[in-house]
N, C-alpha and C positions, 0 to 999 in steps of 0.2 A: 552180414547177418541176413538170413533168409526171411521171407514174409512170415513163415510159420514160427520161427524163433522170435521175431518181433511181436507177433500176436500172443505168444506164450508169456512174454514179459509185460504185456499191457495189463493194467489192473482189470479185475472182473467188474468192479463197481467204481463209479466216479462220483465225486461230490458235485453239487451244483456249481461251485467255483471252477472245478476242473472242466466240467462240461461246457461252461460258458467260454473258457479259454479255448477249448478245442473248436467250438463253433464260431468263435469271434463275436460273441454277443455278451450282454450283461447277465448277471445272476437273476435280475428281475425278469428278463426275457425267459430264462430257463424255467423259473417258477410259473410264469404265465403259460408256457407250453405244457407244463405238468398239470396245472389247474384245468386247462382246456381239454386235457386228455390227448394232446398231440404227442407227448413224450411220456412214455411209461417210466415211472420211478417208484421207489419203495421207501417207506418211512422206517428208518432205523435209528432208535434212540433220539427221536425228535429231529432227525436230519434226513433230507432227501438223498437217496442214492440212485444213480442211473446205471443200469446194467450195460455192459459193453455191447451186447447184441441189440438191446433196446435203442441205444444211441446209434448204432449202425443202421437199424431199421428206419429211425427218424431221418437220418441223413439221406438214405435212399429214397424215402417217400417224399421228402421235401425238396429234393434236388439240390440241397445245400452241400457244399464241399467243406469238409473239415480242414482246418488250418494244418499245414504240415509243419513238423518241428524241424 
């Protein structure tokens, strides 16, 4: 599978739980990042969703490496 194919199969939005798993932190940490304005997220039906590009930006800005699957 190429990187492009893998990117096309990656969800466009992640839940706080999925984002926490990707970053290797707790959901509470993700909510803190959102509240502090460090991680852009969108409220959808009372649940936070983090966009794929927003997550990538956060990873790049923070110097944090995403956990590989």
